[in-house]
C-alpha positions in Angstrom: -131.0 13.3 -89.1 -131.9 15.3 -86.0 -133.8 18.3 -86.9 -133.9 22.4 -85.7 -132.8 23.6 -82.4 -135.9 26.7 -82.1 -132.0 27.8 -81.3 -131.0 27.4 -84.5 -134.3 28.3 -86.6 -133.9 31.7 -84.9 -130.4 32.5 -85.7 -131.6 31.8 -88.9 -134.8 33.3 -88.8 -133.0 36.8 -87.6 -129.8 36.4 -90.4 -132.5 36.7 -93.4 -132.4 40.3 -91.9 -131.2 43.9 -92.9 -129.5 46.2 -91.6 -128.3 49.4 -93.0 -126.2 51.1 -90.1 -123.1 50.4 -89.2 -123.1 48.7 -86.0 -126.6 48.2 -85.6 -126.3 44.5 -86.0 -124.6 43.8 -83.7 -126.3 45.4 -81.6 -129.5 44.1 -82.5 -128.1 40.4 -81.7 -126.9 41.1 -78.4 -131.3 42.7 -78.5 -133.7 40.3 -79.8 -131.0 37.3 -79.4 -128.9 38.2 -75.6 -125.3 36.8 -76.5 -122.8 38.5 -78.2 -122.1 39.1 -81.7 -118.8 36.7 -81.4 -121.5 34.1 -80.0 -123.6 34.4 -82.4 -121.0 34.2 -85.5 -119.7 31.4 -84.2 -123.0 29.1 -83.6 -123.8 30.1 -86.8 -120.7 29.1 -89.0 -121.4 25.8 -87.3 -125.0 25.6 -88.0 -123.8 26.6 -91.8 -122.0 23.5 -92.5 -124.9 21.6 -91.0 -127.7 19.6 -94.1 -130.5 19.6 -91.5 -129.6 23.8 -92.5 -128.9 24.2 -95.4 -133.0 22.2 -95.6 -134.5 24.5 -94.1 -133.2 27.2 -95.8 -130.8 26.4 -98.7 -130.9 29.7 -100.5 -130.0 31.2 -97.4 -127.2 28.9 -96.4 -125.7 28.7 -99.7 -125.9 32.5 -99.4 -123.6 31.9 -96.0 -121.3 29.7 -96.9 -120.0 31.6 -100.5 -119.9 34.4 -98.1 -117.6 32.4 -96.0 -115.4 30.7 -98.6 -115.1 34.5 -100.7 -113.9 35.9 -97.2 -110.8 32.4 -96.4 -110.1 33.1 -100.1 -109.6 36.4 -99.3 -107.7 35.7 -96.2 -105.6 33.3 -98.0 -104.2 35.3 -101.2 
């Protein structure tokens, strides 16, 4: 089993945050992580599929997986 990288841990920690205004999260992604929001969400989606991420923060990863599954169901119905 591979340990999470520093970047992976930063992504998960960042995702625990809350944002109250539209666009605030996207701006924070650019400022805090130095990447476009599209890339952030690609990396996050890959990350939450890893057993290491689940072990690192089970509640967050399960919540994110459930959100993703709901969005996929909504797109296909």
